[in-house]
Residue frames as qw, qx, qy, qz and C-alpha x, y, z in Angstrom:
[[0.344, -0.929, -0.139, -0.009, 22.42, -30.24, -46.95],
 [0.697, -0.435, 0.170, 0.544, 26.21, -30.57, -46.62],
 [0.473, 0.327, 0.368, 0.730, 26.73, -29.00, -50.05],
 [0.086, -0.860, -0.314, -0.393, 24.43, -26.12, -49.12],
 [0.576, -0.790, -0.017, 0.210, 26.26, -25.53, -45.84],
 [0.675, -0.130, 0.277, 0.672, 29.55, -25.59, -47.73],
 [0.282, 0.604, 0.374, 0.645, 28.22, -23.01, -50.19],
 [0.317, -0.916, -0.195, -0.152, 27.09, -20.75, -47.33],
 [0.689, -0.580, 0.118, 0.418, 30.52, -21.07, -45.71],
 [0.595, 0.162, 0.339, 0.711, 32.31, -20.24, -48.96],
 [0.066, 0.806, 0.306, 0.501, 30.21, -17.10, -49.44],
 [0.508, -0.857, -0.067, 0.051, 31.00, -16.04, -45.86],
 [0.718, -0.333, 0.230, 0.566, 34.73, -16.65, -46.31],
 [0.452, 0.466, 0.365, 0.667, 34.71, -14.75, -49.61],
 [0.128, -0.903, -0.226, -0.343, 33.02, -11.73, -48.02],
 [0.620, -0.749, 0.076, 0.220, 35.41, -11.73, -45.06],
 [0.711, -0.024, 0.303, 0.634, 38.34, -12.05, -47.46],
 [0.260, 0.698, 0.300, 0.596, 37.14, -9.01, -49.40],
 [0.380, -0.911, -0.117, -0.106, 36.85, -7.11, -46.13],
 [0.715, -0.512, 0.193, 0.436, 40.48, -7.90, -45.32],
 [0.595, 0.186, 0.393, 0.676, 41.63, -6.89, -48.80],
 [0.126, 0.727, 0.352, 0.576, 39.57, -3.75, -49.43],
 [0.062, 0.281, -0.314, 0.905, 39.62, -0.41, -47.65],
 [0.140, -0.415, -0.849, 0.296, 37.26, -0.88, -44.65],
 [0.099, 0.592, 0.306, -0.739, 36.03, 2.69, -45.05],
 [0.004, -0.168, 0.597, 0.784, 35.63, 2.39, -48.82],
 [0.598, 0.180, -0.072, -0.778, 32.52, 2.43, -50.94],
 [0.598, 0.129, -0.743, -0.273, 32.78, -1.24, -52.09],
 [0.201, -0.041, -0.878, 0.433, 32.73, -2.50, -48.49],
 [0.347, 0.185, 0.374, -0.840, 29.64, -0.42, -47.74],
 [0.643, 0.204, -0.386, -0.630, 27.92, -1.86, -50.81],
 [0.461, 0.086, -0.882, 0.037, 28.86, -5.36, -49.66],
 [0.070, 0.110, 0.722, -0.679, 27.24, -4.63, -46.29],
 [0.525, 0.238, 0.065, -0.815, 24.07, -3.47, -48.04],
 [0.603, 0.189, -0.673, -0.384, 24.03, -6.61, -50.19],
 [0.298, -0.006, -0.908, 0.296, 24.37, -8.87, -47.16],
 [0.248, 0.180, 0.510, -0.803, 21.67, -6.95, -45.31],
 [0.604, 0.247, -0.211, -0.728, 19.33, -7.19, -48.31],
 [0.532, 0.146, -0.817, -0.166, 20.07, -10.91, -48.74],
 [0.095, -0.070, -0.851, 0.511, 19.36, -11.59, -45.07],
 [0.407, 0.236, 0.289, -0.834, 16.11, -9.63, -45.22],
 [0.625, 0.239, -0.474, -0.572, 15.06, -11.51, -48.36],
 [0.396, 0.074, -0.911, 0.087, 15.85, -14.81, -46.65],
 [0.166, 0.129, 0.669, -0.713, 13.69, -13.82, -43.68],
 [0.589, 0.289, 0.011, -0.755, 10.77, -13.19, -46.02],
 [0.491, 0.280, -0.757, -0.330, 11.56, -16.38, -47.93],
 [0.043, -0.033, 0.930, -0.363, 10.67, -18.46, -44.87],
 [0.406, 0.427, 0.611, -0.528, 6.99, -17.53, -45.08],
 [0.492, 0.628, -0.120, -0.591, 6.77, -16.31, -48.66],
 [0.346, 0.474, -0.755, -0.294, 8.84, -19.07, -50.23],
 [0.009, 0.063, -0.986, 0.152, 8.09, -22.15, -48.15],
 [0.200, 0.426, 0.795, -0.382, 4.43, -21.50, -47.34],
 [0.128, 0.411, 0.552, 0.714, 3.51, -19.06, -50.12],
 [0.200, -0.809, -0.482, 0.272, 2.16, -16.61, -47.53],
 [0.401, 0.516, 0.136, 0.745, 2.69, -13.33, -49.36],
 [0.393, -0.722, -0.370, 0.433, 3.39, -10.95, -46.50],
 [0.304, 0.668, 0.085, 0.674, 3.63, -7.20, -47.03],
 [0.465, -0.847, -0.061, -0.249, 4.01, -6.45, -43.33],
 [0.840, -0.077, -0.240, 0.480, 7.63, -7.34, -42.63],
 [0.192, 0.586, -0.148, 0.773, 8.37, -3.65, -42.18],
 [0.613, -0.680, -0.045, -0.399, 6.48, -3.90, -38.88],
 [0.918, -0.331, -0.044, 0.216, 8.92, -6.47, -37.48],
 [0.625, 0.366, -0.062, 0.687, 11.89, -4.63, -38.97],
 [0.076, -0.698, 0.058, -0.710, 10.83, -1.39, -37.29],
 [0.767, -0.610, -0.057, -0.192, 10.08, -3.09, -33.98],
 [0.885, -0.098, -0.085, 0.446, 13.58, -4.52, -33.91],
 [0.400, 0.498, -0.056, 0.768, 15.15, -1.16, -34.77],
 [0.311, -0.709, 0.036, -0.632, 13.23, 0.76, -32.10],
 [0.862, -0.481, -0.150, -0.049, 13.53, -1.92, -29.39],
 [0.815, -0.071, -0.117, 0.563, 17.32, -2.16, -29.39],
 [0.294, 0.498, -0.010, 0.816, 17.83, 1.57, -29.99],
 [0.448, -0.725, -0.068, -0.518, 15.51, 2.75, -27.21],
 [0.882, -0.432, -0.119, 0.146, 17.13, 0.28, -24.82],
 [0.708, 0.139, -0.067, 0.689, 20.54, 1.59, -25.80],
 [0.116, 0.568, 0.019, 0.815, 19.77, 5.32, -25.64],
 [0.511, -0.663, -0.062, -0.544, 17.54, 5.39, -22.57],
 [0.846, -0.510, 0.113, -0.106, 19.11, 2.66, -20.42],
 [0.006, -0.756, 0.650, 0.078, 22.60, 2.21, -21.86],
 [0.843, -0.049, 0.529, -0.082, 21.87, -1.44, -22.68],
 [0.185, -0.375, 0.734, 0.535, 24.13, -3.04, -25.28],
 [0.636, 0.299, -0.297, -0.647, 22.48, -3.82, -28.62],
 [0.345, 0.176, -0.920, -0.050, 23.55, -7.43, -28.12],
 [0.070, 0.248, 0.834, -0.488, 20.98, -7.52, -25.31],
 [0.387, 0.416, 0.143, -0.810, 18.51, -5.24, -27.04],
 [0.376, 0.242, -0.698, -0.559, 18.42, -7.42, -30.15],
 [0.183, -0.180, -0.965, 0.054, 16.91, -10.46, -28.35],
 [0.157, 0.431, 0.534, -0.710, 14.42, -8.09, -26.72],
 [0.388, 0.404, -0.253, -0.789, 13.39, -6.89, -30.16],
 [0.292, 0.076, -0.901, -0.311, 13.09, -10.48, -31.34],
 [0.007, -0.319, -0.871, 0.375, 10.69, -11.25, -28.52],
 [0.274, 0.499, 0.245, -0.785, 8.56, -8.19, -29.26],
 [0.376, 0.341, -0.547, -0.666, 8.50, -8.99, -32.98],
 [0.178, -0.060, -0.980, -0.070, 7.51, -12.60, -32.22],
 [0.125, 0.443, 0.699, -0.547, 4.63, -11.42, -30.07],
 [0.334, 0.499, -0.084, -0.795, 3.59, -8.99, -32.81],
 [0.284, 0.192, -0.812, -0.472, 3.72, -11.83, -35.35],
 [0.050, -0.276, -0.942, 0.185, 1.43, -13.92, -33.15],
 [0.194, 0.493, 0.396, -0.750, -0.89, -10.94, -32.73],
 [0.416, 0.473, -0.278, -0.725, -1.31, -10.42, -36.46],
 [0.234, 0.201, -0.899, -0.310, -1.06, -14.09, -37.52],
 [0.181, 0.192, 0.897, -0.355, -3.70, -15.63, -35.27],
 [0.455, 0.567, 0.435, -0.531, -6.61, -13.73, -36.85],
 [0.426, 0.694, -0.269, -0.514, -5.20, -13.57, -40.40],
 [0.200, -0.352, 0.883, 0.239, -3.60, -16.97, -41.10],
 [0.513, 0.375, 0.765, -0.104, -6.92, -18.31, -42.33],
 [0.412, 0.803, 0.012, -0.430, -6.93, -15.63, -45.00],
 [0.743, 0.072, 0.507, 0.432, -5.53, -16.49, -48.40],
 [0.491, 0.542, 0.378, 0.568, -4.02, -14.65, -51.35],
 [0.164, 0.539, 0.025, 0.826, -4.49, -10.88, -51.50],
 [0.545, -0.736, -0.219, -0.336, -6.53, -10.79, -48.31],
 [0.810, -0.426, -0.112, 0.387, -3.60, -12.01, -46.20],
 [0.532, 0.231, 0.062, 0.812, -1.26, -9.59, -47.99],
 [0.116, -0.686, -0.173, -0.697, -3.59, -6.66, -47.32],
 [0.697, -0.682, -0.212, -0.064, -3.98, -7.62, -43.66],
 [0.762, -0.257, -0.046, 0.592, -0.20, -7.69, -43.13],
 [0.317, 0.447, 0.151, 0.823, 0.15, -4.43, -45.05],
 [0.355, -0.773, -0.213, -0.480, -2.38, -2.78, -42.75],
 [0.784, -0.554, -0.156, 0.232, -0.51, -4.06, -39.69],
 [0.636, 0.049, 0.029, 0.770, 2.72, -2.49, -40.93],
 [0.038, 0.594, 0.187, 0.782, 1.00, 0.81, -41.51],
 [0.593, -0.739, -0.255, -0.193, -0.54, 0.66, -38.02],
 [0.770, -0.359, -0.096, 0.519, 2.94, 0.25, -36.51],
 [0.394, 0.327, 0.129, 0.849, 4.11, 3.24, -38.53],
 [0.261, -0.732, -0.241, -0.581, 1.28, 5.36, -37.13],
 [0.741, -0.627, -0.208, 0.122, 2.09, 4.27, -33.58],
 [0.695, -0.096, -0.020, 0.713, 5.74, 5.23, -34.02],
 [0.164, 0.473, 0.174, 0.848, 4.77, 8.68, -35.30],
 [0.431, -0.706, -0.318, -0.463, 2.17, 9.24, -32.57],
 [0.740, -0.650, -0.102, 0.141, 4.46, 8.71, -29.55],
 [0.455, 0.752, -0.268, 0.396, 7.38, 11.11, -30.03],
 [0.439, -0.751, 0.403, -0.283, 8.33, 10.97, -26.35],
 [0.843, -0.240, 0.480, 0.021, 9.26, 7.32, -26.80],
 [0.803, 0.292, 0.414, 0.313, 10.13, 6.94, -30.46],
 [0.299, -0.317, 0.253, 0.864, 11.24, 10.44, -31.45],
 [0.462, 0.680, 0.337, -0.459, 8.18, 10.77, -33.67],
 [0.716, 0.673, 0.157, 0.094, 8.58, 11.79, -37.30],
 [0.035, 0.916, -0.400, -0.001, 11.92, 13.46, -36.47],
 [0.842, 0.274, -0.452, 0.106, 13.47, 10.04, -35.96],
 [0.765, -0.624, 0.130, 0.096, 16.10, 8.67, -33.60],
 [0.461, 0.732, -0.453, 0.217, 19.84, 9.32, -33.66],
 [0.911, -0.329, -0.151, 0.195, 22.23, 6.93, -31.92],
 [0.152, -0.929, 0.336, 0.036, 25.14, 8.76, -30.22],
 [0.835, 0.376, -0.343, 0.210, 28.49, 7.53, -31.48],
 [0.610, -0.759, 0.226, -0.003, 30.91, 6.55, -28.71],
 [0.021, 0.675, -0.717, -0.173, 33.70, 5.20, -30.89],
 [0.617, 0.203, -0.731, -0.207, 34.61, 1.73, -32.09],
 [0.401, -0.265, 0.697, -0.532, 32.99, -0.71, -29.71],
 [0.345, -0.053, -0.900, -0.261, 31.97, -4.33, -30.17],
 [0.030, -0.300, -0.797, 0.524, 30.00, -4.08, -26.95],
 [0.292, 0.566, 0.309, -0.706, 27.81, -1.26, -28.29],
 [0.602, 0.406, 0.630, 0.277, 28.02, -2.50, -31.89],
 [0.220, 0.958, 0.042, -0.181, 29.42, 0.76, -33.25],
 [0.719, -0.091, 0.333, 0.604, 32.27, 1.21, -35.72],
 [0.004, 0.672, -0.138, -0.728, 33.75, 4.14, -37.60],
 [0.238, 0.376, -0.652, -0.614, 33.86, 2.29, -40.91],
 [0.847, 0.101, -0.134, -0.504, 31.64, -0.16, -42.73],
 [0.568, 0.342, -0.743, 0.086, 34.41, -2.75, -42.48],
 [0.129, -0.220, 0.763, -0.594, 33.75, -3.09, -38.76],
 [0.684, 0.107, 0.313, -0.650, 30.12, -4.03, -39.41],
 [0.615, 0.356, -0.576, -0.404, 30.84, -6.48, -42.21],
 [0.206, 0.131, -0.954, 0.174, 31.69, -9.51, -39.98],
 [0.345, 0.191, 0.634, -0.665, 28.41, -8.91, -38.13],
 [0.642, 0.399, -0.104, -0.646, 26.46, -8.80, -41.39],
 [0.457, 0.322, -0.809, -0.182, 28.24, -11.93, -42.60],
 [0.030, -0.025, 0.913, -0.407, 27.35, -13.71, -39.37],
 [0.497, 0.307, 0.417, -0.697, 23.70, -12.70, -39.61],
 [0.603, 0.416, -0.429, -0.528, 23.57, -13.76, -43.25],
 [0.296, 0.209, -0.932, 0.029, 24.93, -17.19, -42.31],
 [0.229, 0.116, 0.775, -0.577, 22.37, -17.51, -39.50],
 [0.598, 0.370, 0.124, -0.700, 19.40, -16.66, -41.73],
 [0.571, 0.385, -0.627, -0.365, 20.57, -19.09, -44.43],
 [0.162, 0.134, -0.954, 0.215, 21.16, -21.91, -41.95],
 [0.388, 0.206, 0.603, -0.666, 17.76, -21.34, -40.32],
 [0.657, 0.406, -0.148, -0.618, 16.08, -21.40, -43.73],
 [0.454, 0.351, -0.802, -0.164, 18.03, -24.50, -44.73],
 [0.036, -0.035, 0.917, -0.396, 17.18, -26.34, -41.51],
 [0.506, 0.300, 0.428, -0.686, 13.51, -25.43, -41.78],
 [0.623, 0.445, -0.324, -0.556, 13.20, -26.26, -45.48],
 [0.475, 0.291, -0.827, -0.075, 14.87, -29.66, -45.10],
 [0.074, -0.035, 0.857, -0.509, 13.08, -30.59, -41.86],
 [0.057, 0.468, 0.880, -0.061, 9.57, -31.57, -40.94],
 [0.106, 0.698, 0.298, -0.642, 8.35, -27.98, -40.71],
 [0.079, 0.439, -0.491, -0.748, 9.60, -27.32, -44.23],
 [0.029, -0.148, -0.929, -0.338, 7.74, -30.32, -45.62],
 [0.044, 0.621, 0.715, -0.318, 4.59, -29.21, -43.84],
 [0.079, 0.661, 0.015, -0.746, 4.93, -25.66, -45.14],
 [0.088, 0.245, -0.697, -0.669, 5.42, -26.89, -48.70],
 [0.008, 0.361, 0.929, 0.084, 2.38, -29.13, -48.33],
 [0.072, 0.707, 0.464, -0.529, 0.38, -26.11, -47.20],
 [0.051, 0.520, -0.332, -0.785, 1.70, -24.15, -50.16],
 [0.060, 0.018, -0.857, -0.511, 0.60, -26.80, -52.63],
 [0.488, -0.421, -0.563, -0.517, -2.82, -27.52, -51.11],
 [0.156, -0.340, 0.564, -0.736, -3.69, -26.35, -47.62],
 [0.793, -0.131, 0.079, -0.590, -6.98, -28.27, -47.45],
 [0.892, 0.164, -0.421, -0.016, -5.30, -31.53, -48.45],
 [0.346, 0.379, -0.644, 0.568, -2.50, -30.94, -45.93],
 [0.414, -0.296, 0.429, -0.746, -5.03, -30.37, -43.16],
 [0.907, -0.014, -0.091, -0.412, -6.96, -33.50, -44.10],
 [0.767, 0.286, -0.537, 0.203, -3.67, -35.41, -43.93],
 [0.733, -0.529, -0.347, 0.248, -3.26, -34.46, -40.29],
 [0.461, 0.207, -0.129, 0.853, -1.08, -31.37, -40.58],
 [0.197, -0.781, -0.429, 0.408, -1.87, -28.67, -38.02],
 [0.465, 0.587, 0.254, 0.612, -1.74, -25.92, -40.63],
 [0.200, -0.939, -0.071, -0.270, -2.33, -23.05, -38.21],
 [0.711, -0.639, 0.188, 0.226, 0.45, -24.16, -35.87],
 [0.754, 0.083, 0.314, 0.571, 2.93, -24.72, -38.70],
 [0.294, 0.734, 0.225, 0.570, 2.23, -21.34, -40.29],
 [0.403, -0.909, -0.003, -0.110, 2.52, -19.64, -36.91],
 [0.781, -0.401, 0.230, 0.421, 5.94, -21.20, -36.38],
 [0.593, 0.357, 0.315, 0.650, 7.10, -19.96, -39.78],
 [0.008, 0.881, 0.202, 0.429, 5.69, -16.49, -39.14],
 [0.567, -0.818, 0.059, 0.071, 7.32, -16.17, -35.71],
 [0.770, -0.193, 0.276, 0.542, 10.72, -17.36, -36.93],
 [0.437, 0.553, 0.319, 0.634, 10.58, -15.00, -39.91],
 [0.178, -0.924, -0.156, -0.301, 9.47, -12.06, -37.75],
 [0.672, -0.692, 0.097, 0.245, 12.14, -12.57, -35.09],
 [0.691, -0.017, 0.312, 0.652, 14.93, -12.69, -37.67],
 [0.240, 0.727, 0.312, 0.562, 13.53, -9.64, -39.43],
 [0.401, -0.912, -0.080, -0.035, 13.70, -7.79, -36.09],
 [0.721, -0.394, 0.227, 0.523, 17.42, -8.60, -35.94],
 [0.495, 0.406, 0.369, 0.674, 17.81, -7.07, -39.40],
 [0.084, -0.902, -0.246, -0.345, 16.07, -3.92, -38.16],
 [0.602, -0.764, 0.056, 0.226, 18.37, -3.64, -35.14],
 [0.690, -0.133, 0.331, 0.630, 21.46, -4.05, -37.30],
 [0.310, 0.667, 0.365, 0.571, 20.17, -1.48, -39.76],
 [0.296, -0.939, -0.136, -0.106, 19.74, 0.99, -36.91],
 [0.661, -0.589, 0.215, 0.412, 23.31, 0.45, -35.72],
 [0.638, 0.176, 0.416, 0.623, 24.70, 0.66, -39.24],
 [0.192, 0.706, 0.337, 0.593, 22.98, 3.92, -40.16],
 [0.312, -0.156, -0.458, 0.818, 23.00, 5.51, -36.65],
 [0.287, 0.238, 0.177, -0.911, 19.79, 7.33, -37.57],
 [0.061, -0.289, -0.868, -0.400, 16.33, 6.25, -38.65],
 [0.372, 0.056, 0.224, -0.899, 12.74, 7.46, -38.55],
 [0.633, 0.232, 0.642, -0.365, 9.33, 5.80, -38.93],
 [0.649, 0.644, -0.099, -0.392, 9.31, 6.40, -42.68],
 [0.305, 0.603, -0.729, -0.109, 12.54, 4.45, -43.16],
 [0.083, -0.205, 0.954, -0.201, 12.05, 1.43, -40.89],
 [0.471, 0.351, 0.713, -0.382, 8.29, 1.01, -41.37],
 [0.312, 0.477, -0.371, -0.734, 8.42, 1.68, -45.11],
 [0.845, 0.267, 0.389, -0.252, 6.16, -0.53, -47.21],
 [0.725, 0.673, -0.149, 0.006, 8.19, -0.06, -50.39],
 [0.152, 0.769, -0.584, 0.210, 11.61, 0.20, -48.74],
 [0.296, -0.357, 0.837, -0.290, 11.28, -2.83, -46.47],
 [0.703, 0.153, 0.600, -0.349, 8.20, -5.02, -47.01],
 [0.772, 0.607, 0.053, -0.182, 8.01, -4.95, -50.80],
 [0.233, 0.763, -0.603, -0.013, 11.80, -4.84, -51.10],
 [0.440, -0.327, 0.820, -0.166, 12.16, -8.05, -49.06],
 [0.771, 0.338, 0.503, -0.197, 9.62, -9.82, -51.25],
 [0.553, 0.794, -0.181, -0.178, 11.17, -8.38, -54.42],
 [0.032, -0.671, 0.741, 0.023, 14.64, -9.65, -53.55],
 [0.545, -0.082, 0.824, -0.130, 13.36, -13.18, -52.95],
 [0.715, 0.554, 0.354, -0.239, 11.16, -13.17, -56.06],
 [0.426, 0.816, -0.356, -0.164, 13.88, -11.87, -58.40],
 [0.089, -0.559, 0.824, -0.026, 16.42, -14.31, -57.01],
 [0.519, -0.008, -0.821, -0.238, 14.08, -17.29, -56.79],
 [0.609, -0.411, 0.227, -0.639, 11.29, -17.85, -54.28],
 [0.946, -0.202, 0.134, -0.216, 11.65, -20.93, -52.12],
 [0.847, 0.319, -0.253, 0.341, 15.35, -21.44, -52.87],
 [0.670, -0.564, -0.098, 0.473, 18.38, -21.03, -50.61],
 [0.496, -0.067, 0.239, 0.832, 20.41, -19.05, -53.13],
 [0.155, 0.734, 0.529, 0.397, 17.54, -16.87, -54.39],
 [0.254, -0.942, -0.183, 0.121, 17.74, -14.05, -51.81],
 [0.527, -0.519, 0.294, 0.605, 21.51, -13.70, -52.22],
 [0.400, 0.235, 0.581, 0.668, 21.29, -13.57, -56.02],
 [0.014, 0.831, 0.493, 0.257, 18.34, -11.20, -55.82],
 [0.385, -0.852, -0.071, 0.347, 20.16, -8.93, -53.34],
 [0.500, -0.271, 0.405, 0.716, 23.27, -8.71, -55.52],
 [0.266, 0.455, 0.608, 0.593, 21.17, -7.91, -58.57],
 [0.125, -0.880, -0.440, -0.126, 18.83, -5.40, -56.93],
 [0.437, -0.788, -0.003, 0.433, 21.44, -3.51, -54.90],
 [0.480, -0.196, 0.437, 0.735, 23.98, -3.28, -57.73],
 [0.206, 0.572, 0.588, 0.534, 21.36, -2.16, -60.26],
 [0.224, -0.916, -0.329, 0.055, 20.14, 0.49, -57.82],
 [0.481, -0.651, 0.156, 0.565, 23.66, 1.79, -57.22],
 [0.434, 0.073, 0.540, 0.718, 24.56, 1.88, -60.91],
 [0.079, 0.723, 0.551, 0.410, 21.36, 3.69, -61.84],
 [0.337, -0.890, -0.206, 0.227, 21.80, 6.11, -58.97],
 [0.519, -0.446, 0.273, 0.676, 25.37, 6.87, -60.06],
 [0.302, 0.092, 0.578, 0.753, 24.54, 7.49, -63.71],
 [0.083, -0.563, -0.593, -0.570, 21.02, 8.90, -63.61],
 [0.326, -0.597, -0.545, 0.490, 20.74, 10.69, -60.26],
 [0.113, -0.421, 0.037, 0.899, 21.41, 14.05, -61.96],
 [0.031, -0.231, -0.702, -0.673, 18.88, 13.42, -64.71],
 [0.462, -0.345, -0.184, -0.796, 15.19, 14.24, -64.65],
 [0.436, -0.226, 0.666, -0.562, 13.34, 13.07, -61.54],
 [0.831, 0.125, 0.372, -0.395, 12.09, 9.52, -61.77],
 [0.602, 0.570, -0.510, -0.229, 14.43, 8.33, -64.55],
 [0.086, 0.391, -0.894, 0.204, 16.41, 5.92, -62.34],
 [0.505, 0.050, 0.721, -0.471, 13.31, 4.32, -60.70],
 [0.744, 0.466, -0.005, -0.479, 11.66, 4.00, -64.12],
 [0.505, 0.526, -0.676, -0.100, 14.65, 2.17, -65.61],
 [0.152, -0.264, 0.881, -0.362, 14.90, 0.04, -62.48],
 [0.667, 0.204, 0.476, -0.536, 11.25, -0.96, -62.84],
 [0.722, 0.528, -0.279, -0.350, 11.69, -1.82, -66.52],
 [0.265, 0.480, -0.832, 0.084, 14.74, -3.97, -65.74],
 [0.360, -0.096, 0.812, -0.450, 12.84, -5.85, -63.02],
 [0.754, 0.355, 0.202, -0.514, 9.88, -6.46, -65.32],
 [0.613, 0.553, -0.528, -0.201, 12.20, -7.88, -67.98],
 [0.033, 0.370, -0.894, 0.248, 13.92, -10.14, -65.48],
 [0.534, 0.076, 0.669, -0.511, 10.61, -11.48, -64.17],
 [0.762, 0.468, -0.016, -0.447, 9.30, -12.03, -67.70],
 [0.528, 0.550, -0.643, -0.070, 12.46, -13.74, -68.91],
 [0.381, 0.118, -0.863, 0.310, 13.11, -15.72, -65.72],
 [0.577, -0.522, -0.153, -0.609, 9.79, -16.04, -63.82],
 [0.884, -0.330, -0.317, 0.097, 11.37, -18.69, -61.57],
 [0.424, -0.878, 0.173, 0.138, 14.13, -16.28, -60.56],
 [0.284, 0.791, -0.541, -0.027, 17.83, -15.91, -61.21],
 [0.509, -0.394, 0.756, -0.120, 18.54, -19.12, -59.29],
 [0.860, 0.342, 0.351, -0.144, 16.94, -21.04, -62.17],
 [0.503, 0.790, -0.351, -0.022, 19.80, -19.86, -64.40],
 [0.168, -0.596, 0.769, -0.162, 22.30, -21.49, -62.04],
 [0.747, 0.000, 0.617, -0.247, 20.25, -24.68, -61.97],
 [0.800, 0.585, 0.072, -0.112, 20.18, -24.89, -65.74],
 [0.271, 0.796, -0.539, 0.059, 23.92, -24.18, -65.92],
 [0.401, -0.430, 0.785, -0.194, 24.73, -26.96, -63.45],
 [0.827, 0.233, 0.470, -0.201, 22.50, -29.40, -65.33],
 [0.656, 0.733, -0.166, -0.069, 24.18, -28.51, -68.60],
 [0.046, 0.711, -0.691, 0.125, 27.63, -29.00, -67.09],
 [0.631, -0.209, 0.711, -0.229, 26.57, -32.35, -65.60],
 [0.851, 0.440, 0.233, -0.168, 25.37, -33.61, -69.01],
 [0.481, 0.773, -0.412, 0.027, 28.69, -32.69, -70.58]]
């Protein structure tokens, strides 16, 4: 665990060092923020998808709940996002319990479809109550200037330390869970749930703990996304492809059930998206997404265990030498 904590610390120091060196309002810093956000989101999904093999497609629900909770509290009552974020975590945790209690007994595609339906239900609710959520027109957060209290900054460089901190938190939570008793129980459930239950593991309780932790952290990601973009609508924060599938994709490409997987997956996915957008955005519609899909298919076929397996093989090779 000490080596893993050291690696997390080195990544954080590296990112903060880049922030001090680069233009805080520049494009590279913004991309670094997006990478850290994507890595944190992938790590949130990794808690349930990687440790317990519960393939959730409903994380957009928790993401959107976090975004709306802190933003509504800020706009309507002038409450700082630092207070609104815990409120969103509580709401997301309750939502996770609501959807998990009746669906945790489901397995495979049935659980995935149930979580997907829950995310879509939250999207419909957000669209149907414009007086509270702004409806399909979305919500815009008034900018009051650089303020740590209200979590607003003129440049991406101001947000980067916050993203770094959240990335460290998600990685440490995952590391503590994976190396502790809960992690062993979740892996036992992943391998054979019936055998784990016969061995005395309270499978429902353990999976509920993983789901609640994952949901609450995902809500934090949603709140930070709202502050970073200053505008969002139901289609963006409750998006199945943009949030739920993206979170799973990042973890899968990087390496499911590994600490480094979400970070590697986030770097790969975000950079590939940006490169394709820069070079093919003016081409025929759909060219960039098509190439992106082909690249992902090749990566999964060549490295089905994720990009983290490349690092593992490299370290083993270096150790033998």
